[in-house]
NUGUVO-481758 format. One record per residue (C-alpha): residue in three letters; x, y, z. Coordinates in pm, whole numbers, plus 32768, in hexadecimal, padded with zeros to 4 digits. Layout:
BEGIN
ALAXYZ
...
# end
This chain:
BEGIN
MET2914147FC0D7
SER289514E1C22F
GLY27B215C2C2F8
SER27191712C29D
THR27A71878C299
THR277019E8C2AD
GLY27A21A57C147
ASP27901BC8C108
THR26971CDCC14E
ASN257B1BF1C0EE
VAL26011AE7C1D6
GLU25B31B41C33A
GLU25911A67C46C
GLU249E1AC5C57D
SER24DB1C26C5F8
ILE24201D5FC64C
THR23A51E2BC524
VAL24741F3BC483
SER237C2043C4F1
LEU2212206DC55B
LEU21B4208CC3EE
SER227C1F6BC35C
ALA21D41E1BC330
GLN22401CB3C307
ARG21A11B81C268
SER21F81A36C306
VAL22771910C238
PRO231617CCC2B1
ASN245A180FC36F
SER24711979C2F9
THR23C01AC4C2CE
SER23C21BBAC1AE
GLN24101D22C1FA
VAL23311E26C15E
ALA23231F9FC153
ILE222D20B0C0FD
VAL22752129BF9A
GLY21912248BF42
SER204C21D1BFD8
LYS2086205BBFA5
VAL21291F53C07D
CYS222C1EA4BFA3
PRO233E1DA2BFD8
ILE249E1E2EBFC7
GLU25ED1D9EBF6B
SER27561DFFBF9C
LEU283C1E6DBE85
ASP299A1DE6BE54
TYR2A741F0BBDEE
GLU2BA71E2DBDE2
ILE2BB81D7ABC90
PHE2B611C08BCB0
GLU2CA41B75BC28
ASN2C591A10BBBF
GLU2D201960BAAE
MET2C2519CCB9A4
PHE2C5E1B3CB9F8
LYS2DD91B18BA06
GLN2DE41A64B8B8
ASP2D081B6FB81A
TRP2DED1C8BB88D
ARG2F281BCFB82D
SER2E9F1BB8B6CB
GLN2E611D31B6B1
GLY2F3B1DE9B5B9
LYS2FB61F4FB5D0
LEU2E9D1FC1B4EE
GLN2D921F2CB5D0
ILE2E301FC4B707
LEU2E382117B65D
GLN2CCE20E3B5F7
TYR2C6D20A0B761
ILE2D1621DFB7DC
CYS2C8522B7B6C8
MET2B29222AB6FC
LYS2B30227BB870
TRP2B8D23E5B827
LEU2A8523F2B715
LEU297C2373B805
CYS29E22482B8FE
PHE29B62583B7E8
LEU286024F6B78E
ILE27F924F8B8FC
GLY285E2665B921
LEU27B426C6B7DB
THR2671260EB828
VAL2659267FB993
SER269A27EBB935
VAL258927E2B82B
VAL2496273EB920
GLY24FA2837BA30
PHE24C52964B94D
CYS237428E3B8D4
ASN23162898BA3D
ASN236729FCBAA9
LEU22BB2A8CB977
ALA217C29C8B9BA
VAL21782A16BB2F
GLU21B02B8BBB02
ASN20A52BABB9F4
LEU1F9F2AD0BA99
ALA1FD22B70BBEE
GLY1FE02CCABB51
VAL1E9A2C95BA96
LYS1DFA2C18BBD6
PHE1E622D4CBC9B
VAL1E002E3CBB81
VAL1CA82D9BBB5F
THR1C782DAABCD9
SER1CDD2F19BCE5
ASN1BF32F72BBC6
MET1AD32EBBBC6C
MET1B122F7DBDAD
LEU1AFE30C5BCF1
GLU199E3063BC84
THR19352FAEBDC1
PRO19F83026BEF0
ALA19322F41BFDC
ALA19642E30BF16
ALA20C0254DBF19
GLY223C24DEBFAA
SER23722584BF1B
GLY241F2443BEB1
ILE256724A7BF54
PRO2548239DC069
GLU2510228FBF61
VAL263A2301BE8F
LYS27142323BFC3
ALA26B221C4C034
TYR2700213BBED8
LEU285921DBBEDD
ASN288A213BC033
GLY28471FE4BF9B
VAL26CD1FB4BFC6
ASP260F1F53BE8B
ALA249A1F9CBEA9
PRO23C91F30BD7C
GLY23482031BC86
ILE23F12168BD14
PHE24A521AFBBC8
SER23A5212DBAD0
LEU232B21EDB9A1
ARG21D32207BA3D
THR2269229BBB7A
LEU2323239DBAA9
PHE21EB2419B9F4
VAL211B2422BB32
LYS223124DFBBE5
ILE224B25ECBADA
ILE20D52623BAAA
GLY208525FDBC1C
SER219826EFBC83
ILE212127FBBB91
SER1FBB27D2BC09
ALA201327CFBD7C
VAL210028F8BD73
SER200C29C1BC9C
SER1EF22978BD8E
SER1EC02A12BEE4
LEU1F8B2903BF92
LEU20C2298DC03A
VAL21B7289DBF95
GLY22F028BEBEC4
LYS2378282DBD82
ALA24E227E9BDE6
GLY24A22692BE7E
PRO23D42616BD56
MET24E2269CBC6C
VAL25E725C8BD21
HIS250A2497BCF4
THR24C724F8BB8B
GLY263C2512BB43
ALA267823C0BBE6
CYS25602321BB17
ILE25ED23AEB9D3
ALA274A2332BA2D
SER26CD21D6BA86
LEU25FF21B6B949
LEU271D2229B86A
GLY2802212EB910
GLN27152004B905
GLY28061F5BB819
GLY27461E9CB714
SER25EF1E9EB7B4
LYS24F31E1BB6B7
LYS23D91EBBB77B
TYR245A2018B727
ARG24EB1FB4B5D3
LEU264F2000B644
THR26E11ED2B59A
CYS28251F5AB508
LYS29481E73B547
TRP2A281F7AB5E6
LEU292F1FB5B700
ARG297F1E5DB78D
PHE2AAD1EF4B83B
PHE29CA1FA1B936
LYS28FA1E75B99D
ASN29831E6DBB00
ASP29361F1ABC48
ARG2A7B1FE0BC5A
ASP2A572097BB0D
ARG28E620D1BB46
ARG29342161BC9D
ASP2A2E2255BC03
LEU293122C9BB00
VAL281E22F4BC07
THR291023C4BCD8
CYS295124A4BBAB
GLY27DA24B9BB71
SER2795252ABCD6
ALA28A32635BCBA
ALA280926A9BB71
GLY26B326BDBC19
ILE272B27B6BD20
ALA27ED2877BC17
ALA26B22897BB44
ALA25CE28EEBC68
PHE26A92A01BCFC
ARG27862A4EBBCF
SER28A429EFBCB4
PRO299B290BBBFC
VAL2AAD2901BD05
GLY29AC28E5BE1A
GLY291127BCBD65
VAL2A5B26FFBD65
LEU2A97274ABED4
PHE293126EABF2B
ALA29622596BE88
LEU2AAE256EBF3E
GLU2A3D25E0C097
GLU28D72568C0AD
MET28872464BFA3
ALA29AF2380BF55
SER2A2E227EC04C
TRP2B5B222ABF6F
TRP2C312325BEB7
ARG2D672325BDE0
SER2E242424BD12
ALA2DA423A3BBC3
LEU2C3F23D4BC3B
LEU2C912538BCA8
TRP2D022591BB47
ARG2BD024F1BAA5
ALA2ADD259BBB94
PHE2B8926EABB58
PHE2B7626B5B9E0
THR2A04265FB9FA
THR29AB2796BAC4
ALA2A7F286DB9DA
VAL29A827F1B8B9
VAL2872284BB984
ALA28F529ACB9C5
ILE294B29EAB857
VAL28032964B7CE
LEU27362A22B8D1
ARG27F12B61B87D
ALA27A02B2EB70E
PHE262E2AF8B755
ILE26192C1FB844
ASP26AE2D00B739
LEU25802CA9B663
CYS24A22D3BB772
LEU25492E8FB759
SER24682ED8B630
GLY23352EA6B70B
LYS22C32D68B65B
CYS22B32C9AB79C
GLY216F2D29B81F
LEU217C2D70B994
PHE22CB2CBFB9BA
GLY23812E0AB9A1
THR24DB2E5CB926
GLY25922DBDBA49
GLY26EF2D32BA40
LEU27C82C33BAEC
ILE27C12D09BC29
MET26612CDBBCB2
PHE26662DD0BDD6
ASP27682EDBBD8E
VAL27B82F91BED4
TYR29162FF7BE6D
SER29A5312DBF0E
ALA2B0231B3BED8
ASN2B1B3258C02C
ILE2A883178C137
SER2B2331D2C284
TYR2AFF310FC3C4
HIS2BC6311EC503
LEU2C083057C63D
ASP2AC830D3C6E0
ASP2A01302CC5C5
VAL2A852ED4C624
PRO29AC2E9BC75E
PRO28642ECFC6A1
VAL28DD2DE3C592
LEU293B2CDFC699
ALA27E22D05C734
LEU274C2CDBC5D9
GLY28092B94C5B2
ILE27A62B10C70B
ILE26362B60C6DC
GLY26452AD4C579
GLY26D5298FC600
ILE25C02970C704
LEU24B229C5C609
GLY254728D6C509
SER254D27B2C5FC
LEU23E92803C66A
TYR2383280FC4FB
ASN241926B5C4C2
PHE2373262CC5FB
LEU221926A9C599
LEU223F2640C42C
ASP22A224E1C495
LYS216B24C2C570
VAL2085254EC464
LEU2111245EC35F
ARG20CC2337C444
ILE1F6423A8C46E
TYR1F4023DFC2F6
THR1FC52283C2B3
LEU1EC121E8C399
ILE1DB222AAC2DE
ASN1E372267C17F
GLU1E6020F0C1AC
LYS1CEC20C6C1EF
SER1C752104C08B
ILE1CAE21CDBF4E
PHE1B8422A5BFAA
ASN1C33230DC0EB
LYS1D692379C02B
ILE1CA52451BF38
PHE1BC224DAC047
LEU1CEC253CC121
ALA1D9B25ECC000
CYS1C5D26A8BFA0
LEU1C192704C10A
ILE1D752795C13D
SER1D64284EBFF1
ILE1C0E28E8C039
PHE1C742946C19A
THR1DB429E6C118
SER1CF92AABC00D
CYS1BFB2B2DC105
LEU1D082B87C200
LEU1DE42C3BC104
PHE1CBB2CFFC07E
GLY1C402D5FC1D7
LEU1D872DBFC280
PRO1DCD2EFEC1B6
TRP1C8E2F91C245
LEU1D442FA1C393
ALA1E463092C308
SER1E0A3204C2E0
CYS1E4732BDC19B
ARG1F8D337AC16A
ILE1FCE34A1C088
CYS20993455BF50
PRO220534C1BF6B
ALA226535E8BE96
ASP23A2353CBE1A
ALA22FD33F2BDB9
THR23B13346BC96
GLU226932BDBC0A
ALA20FF3324BBF4
CYS20573342BD48
PRO1F5E32BBBD8A
THR1F60318ABCA8
ILE1E1D3164BBE3
GLY1DCA305ABAE4
ARG1F242FC0BAD0
SER20342F1BBB99
GLY20FA3005BC7D
ASN2178304DBDD9
TYR208F3161BE56
LYS1F4330ADBE6F
LYS1E10318BBE7D
PHE1D2D3084BF19
GLN1C13314CBFC6
CYS1CD63292BFE0
PRO1C7233DEBF3B
PRO1D3D3478BE1D
GLY1E9B34DDBE81
TYR1EAF33D5BF95
TYR1F1E3269BFA6
ASN1EFB3141C094
ASP205430CDC106
LEU1FDA2F77C181
ALA1F2C2F38C035
SER20742F94BF8A
LEU210D2E64C033
ILE1FE72D75C01E
PHE1F5F2DC6BEC2
ASN20A92D78BE1B
THR216A2C41BDC2
ASN225D2BC9BECA
ASP237E2C44BDF6
ASP22EB2DA1BDE3
ALA22A22DA1BF58
ILE240D2D46BFA0
ARG24832E53BEAE
ASN23AA2F4FBF68
LEU24362EEAC0BA
PHE259F2EE7C03E
SER25823037BF8D
LYS265E3158BFFB
GLY25E832BBC02E
THR24903246C0A4
ASP24B53268C21D
SER236A3324C235
GLU22A33246C146
PHE22153152C247
GLN216D316EC399
HIS21DF309EC4C2
SER208B2FF9C4E5
SER207D2F99C373
VAL21D32EF1C378
LEU21802E3DC4BF
ILE20372DBAC432
PHE20E62D4DC2F3
PHE21F82C97C3B8
ILE21022BD6C493
THR202C2B81C364
CYS21532B02C298
PHE21DF2A3BC3BC
PHE20A4296FC3F4
LEU20192964C292
SER215F28D5C20B
ILE214827C1C312
PHE1FDF276AC2C4
SER200B2787C14A
TYR212D2691C13A
GLY20C22525C13C
VAL1F832541C06E
VAL1F732473BF30
ALA20242577BE59
PRO219125ABBDFB
ALA220926AFBEF5
GLY23582739BF5B
LEU23CF27D0C0A2
PHE24EA28B0C02F
VAL241C29DCBFBD
PRO232129D1C0E0
VAL244229C6C1D6
ILE24EE2AE9C125
VAL23B52BC3C121
THR236C2B6EC28F
GLY24D02BBBC2F9
ALA24D72CFAC22B
SER239C2D7EC2D5
TYR242B2D27C42A
GLY25762DD3C3D7
ARG24C32F04C34D
LEU23FC2F1FC48E
VAL253A2F14C55F
GLY25D33024C487
MET249D30FBC4B5
LEU24A930CDC62F
LEU26173133C63A
GLY25D53262C560
SER26E83367C570
HIS27AE329CC66E
SER284D31D3C552
ASN291D3230C423
LEU286E3127C34D
ASN27303173C28E
HIS25F530A3C2B4
GLY262B2FEBC16D
LEU277E2F69C1DE
TYR26E42EF2C325
ALA25E62E36C252
VAL27042D88C199
LEU27AA2D2AC2E3
GLY265C2CB7C372
ALA26262BD2C246
ALA27842B45C278
SER274B2B08C3EC
PHE26002A57C3B3
LEU26922984C298
GLY27B72923C376
GLY26CF28D2C498
SER25E927F9C3C6
MET26C72759C2BD
ARG2812275CC37C
MET28EA27A4C24D
THR2A0128A6C256
VAL2AE928BAC129
SER29E62876C01C
LEU28E2295EC0B8
CYS29E42A70C0D9
VAL2A3D2A5DBF68
ILE28D02A3DBEFA
ILE28732B76BFBD
LEU299B2C35BF2F
GLU29412BCCBDCC
LEU27D62C26BE0B
THR281C2D81BE94
ASN295E2DE8BDE1
ASN29E82E7ABF23
LEU2B432DF7BF75
LEU2B722F00C082
LEU2A7C2E42C15F
LEU2B502D06C157
PRO2BE22D21C2BB
LEU2A8E2D63C358
ILE29E22C4EC28F
MET2AF12B56C2F8
LEU2ACB2BC0C463
VAL29522BA7C46C
LEU29512A51C3BD
LEU2A4F29BFC4AE
VAL29972A41C5E0
SER283C29D6C56E
LYS28B02878C50A
THR296B2845C652
VAL284128B3C723
ALA274627E3C65B
ASP281F26A8C667
ALA27F526ABC7E1
PHE26812662C7B3
ASN264C2579C689
GLY26C52514C530
ASN26A125C9C3E6
ILE255125D1C33D
TYR25A024D9C227
ASP262923D6C31B
LEU24EB23EFC3EB
ILE241523C2C2B4
MET24E12294C245
LYS24B721F6C39B
ALA23402236C393
LYS232C2194C23A
GLY23E92063C2B6
PHE25232087C1E0
PRO264A1FD3C286
TYR273C20F6C260
LEU289F20C6C2DC
GLU291D21F7C397
THR2A74228AC356
HIS2AE82248C4B9
ALA2AB52110C588
GLU29E42121C6C4
PRO2AC12132C7FC
TYR2A501FDDC87F
MET2AC31F35C73D
ARG2C291F5FC7B2
GLN2BD91E76C8D4
LEU2B5B1D5CC7F4
THR2C041C6FC703
VAL2B841BEEC5B9
GLY2B431A9DC658
ASP2A541B3CC752
ILE29531B91C645
VAL297A1A72C54C
THR283719ADC54E
GLY28081855C4BD
PRO27F2173EC465
LEU28B71771C325
GLN28461711C1C6
LEU295616C0C0C9
PHE299715FFBF86
ASN2AA31512BF13
GLY2B78156ABDE4
ILE2ABC1463BD1B
GLU29571462BD9C
LYS28231394BD52
VAL2711144EBC93
SER25FC13DFBD81
ASN26BA146BBEAD
ILE26E815BEBE02
VAL257915CEBD9F
HIS25091571BEFE
VAL25DF167DBFA2
LEU2574178CBEAC
ARG24051737BED8
THR24081725C054
THR24E01857C09C
LYS24FD19BBC023
HIS267719C5C046
ASN273F1A79BF3B
GLY289C19FBBF84
PHE2923189FBFD4
PRO2A82182EC037
VAL2B1B1724BF57
ILE2C0C1629BFF1
ASP2CE21510BF6A
GLU2CFF13CBC028
PRO2DC6128CBFE9
PRO2E051207BEE4
LEU2E0B1360BE3D
SER2EEF13E1BF53
GLU2FC1134CC067
SER2EE113E8C172
PRO2DA614C0C177
VAL2E011614C0E7
LEU2D3C174FC094
PHE2D3B177ABF19
GLY2C6718B6BF07
ILE2B031939BEF6
ILE29F3191DBDEC
LEU28BA19F2BDBD
ARG27521980BDA3
ALA27291A2DBC50
HIS2851196CBBC4
LEU27C91820BC45
ILE267A1868BBA0
THR272F18B6BA59
LEU27E01765BA6A
LEU269916B1BAAB
LYS25E9176DB995
LYS26F51715B896
LYS270315B1B921
ALA287D15A4B935
PHE2870144BB9D5
LEU2964132AB9FA
SER290511C0BA0B
THR2A1D1175BB04
GLN2AE61233BC0C
VAL2BFE128BBB1C
PRO2C7C13F4BAE9
THR2C131490B99C
GLY2D611535B950
ILE2D5D15FCB80C
ASP2BF515A3B7AF
ALA2B6F16C3B882
TRP2C0017C6B791
LYS2B40172AB66F
GLN29F11730B71F
PHE2A001888B7C2
SER2A8819E6B79C
ALA2AC01AF3B8A2
GLU29891BA4B821
ASP28B01A82B898
PHE290B1ADEB9FF
ALA28FA1C58B9DA
LYS281B1D2DBAB9
ARG26B41D33BA44
GLY25DB1E69BA47
SER25151EB1BB82
GLY24071DABBBB5
ASN24641CE6BA7C
GLY25111BBCBB20
ASP24A21A54BAEA
LYS23F81992BC03
ILE242E182BBC6F
GLU22B517EEBC5F
ASP22BC182CBAE7
ILE23B81718BA9E
GLY233215BFBA4D
LEU2412148BBA74
THR23D31319BA3C
GLU241B120CBB3E
GLU2544119ABA6F
GLU25D612F8BA69
MET25A6131ABBE1
GLU269411F4BC14
MET27AA1296BB4A
PHE28C5137BBBC2
ILE294D14DCBB87
ASP2AB91540BB98
LEU2AAF168CBC54
HIS2C2416D8BC42
PRO2C2B17B0BB04
PHE2B061880BB7F
THR2B7918BABCE5
ASN2C2F19EEBD5E
ALA2D6D194BBDD9
SER2DF31A88BE81
PRO2CE01AFABF70
TYR2D221BE5C091
THR2D4B1B28C1D8
VAL2D7E1B84C346
VAL2DEA1AB4C46F
GLU2CDA1A74C56F
THR2DA21B2DC67A
MET2DAB1C77C5B8
SER2D0A1DA7C659
LEU2BA81DDEC5DA
ALA2BEE1F52C5AA
LYS2D1A1EFEC4D4
ALA2C501E0CC401
LEU2B411F13C3CE
ILE2C3F200EC349
LEU2CC41F08C255
PHE2B641EA4C1E9
ARG2AF6200BC1AB
GLU2C32209CC114
VAL2C611F84C017
GLY2AEE1F70BFC7
LEU2AB71E02C013
ARG297F1D31C004
HIS2A0C1C02C0B8
LEU2B2E1BE0C1AA
LEU2B9C1A7EC1FB
VAL2C091A2AC35E
ILE2D1D1928C37E
PRO2D851870C4BD
LYS2EAD18CCC597
ILE2F0F175DC5B7
SER2F5516A0C475
LEU2ECD1556C4F9
ARG2D6715D8C4E4
ALA2C8815FAC3B0
PRO2D2216E1C2A8
VAL2C1017E8C2CF
VAL2B4F184EC408
GLY2A421929C36D
ILE29E81A4FC28E
LEU29C31BB8C2F7
THR28CC1C88C234
ARG28421DE7C254
HIS27371D6BC345
ASP28391CE7C43A
PHE28CD1E44C46A
MET277F1EE8C4B8
PRO276A1F68C61F
GLU26101ECFC645
HIS26961D75C5F1
ILE27C71D95C6D3
LEU26FE1E19C7FA
GLY26031D02C7C2
LEU271B1C02C7EE
HIS27B91CBFC911
PRO26A11D7CC9C5
LEU27841DDCCAE9
LEU28361ECFCA00
VAL26FD1FA9C9F9
ARG2750201FCB58
SER28C52024CB1C
ARG298F2160CB48
TRP2A212117C9F0
LYS291C21D1C92A
ARG2900231EC878
LEU28AC243DC961
ARG278D251AC8F2
ILE26A32610C995
ARG2540258CC985
PHE240C2656C935
PRO23012668CA48
SER2238252ECA8F
TRP20FC25CECA06
GLY217D2567C8B2
LYS21112403C904
ILE1FAA2460C8BD
PHE2003243EC74B
# end
């Protein structure tokens, strides 16, 4: 045994921090990487989405009969069904609660005015980081699920300009993770057949299905949910996962349709009759010509600029909020209350700036609205008149979007009212996100983009063949593309939301233009949030300078490894003095003719061996005895935060002098790369396969059998640039237009 190593995400040598908001705690010869999860600073680990194939696992699968294999397949489909069913029920109840609570609030406010006229994070970054291989503690716990549901309902029903789509994605992921815990005693899921899913790969697949179900439930967009999971959330994809995600969202769509049918009788309070199409702007005879393309292109360009500016400002505000929130719990609550009170006062005061408008003669509902939820808000206006700005502000976000998207309402709003509403939504959505409440960005971005698009349509007037409602749809698409940088999934979500297939070419055009323009300035909103939280997220593409480096250029040492038959005291010492999660295992003479790499073993498996005291009195291989002492279930993935610790294991001096045969418990077929391989190439392999550790072997066979271990941390740009600072000024870097230097004041 020799030296010390970089293990995995928890095993980091000296380097610059992941971001201004990440933190590190020093321990001998290593540091532990942490990230901001919710409002707490927590240690994070990497996930191994490639099955750890030691001899115990291979023997277990060799012993499986056809019935057990069939049981595994059926159970995975059944879990997908349960995920879809549960998420759809939660989504419907979420919508029902939000609509009724918000509706009651607005009705009470309106009634009071008649008598007295004077009178936190979405969770998507955490789920996306998890599906990229980062395991942050507690993000899928039962407690997190309950807080997310209740907090989301409360936040969306309040005056905060936040949405429910992000929390629904996190809710779906929590439900999927809990259903796939696989024999967790904590949640009383102890059925024997759940043991099949006690690994990172199956849990990842279920969480992916859960995130797709979350979007499907939030927007009633089943196909869009699958594409959202594919385009934005998942870092690894395969055809089997596509079918399961599609099946899950189909269950969501069917169950939601069944529940919505119940509301047709009017038994859902203020929820309304509704349907799977949330904002129906269908028209059988939309006509647009070549002269409509330039305004749409301009809409996309401006949407891209606004979206990138939105991301820039939100990133700065979140950094400031983090500095405030980390001081004390009082600061978190005070900040949330302050933003909520300010928002309430602002939203109540702004409609006074708008003048009253006479009710249209062809209104499809009572005008003005008195004593109930509706679109034509009376506010301070006399009978027969309504306040158009109050019609947008004194409504739920969904109703405001429906108002902006509506057709045949070109004369319903004033220019000044829509402009005020756009500016208000733009900045309030930035300041509302980041407080200690479950909050999403999808709906605020849609309502902001819709108001901006509606304003453009009003300015163009008769110079365009498109009505103002269609410009609002295109504006929402442009702002979504500029902020979130998705194309295919957003296109389908918008089409499913609006039921207007005739707009497909224009929506595709505006999404492509806005994304291209915004990419010239910064990254998408969720990537910026993940970076601010300190999650070591691996990008899809390698940085340009990585093509100029080899794997050997970033391997840091010295290396820590174990012999095939290792002394107990040595294992205990290494586990207690390091935070490494993976260790190379080598065989040396007399077990082999020359030093050879046998494989890699995990910290959790070593702790299991120490806990069960599978010791030998001499350095002799155990052979078949290992199968009698252990089963594959002993080494299965534990639930989040439920792993054993080396500090909890007590050993006598006699036991410390004994030995452990590591061969049956070591993955003898780990992924390896030669030290001369391109770093960019190694990154693609690491990300695409979903690895936790990547062993580096020497080019020359006369050297030691293993040079080092690459982990997620080693591929982070901050780590690489810390080792090679000259690359910061290199021409091999991504070209982007920078915002003005005044942004440094943040």
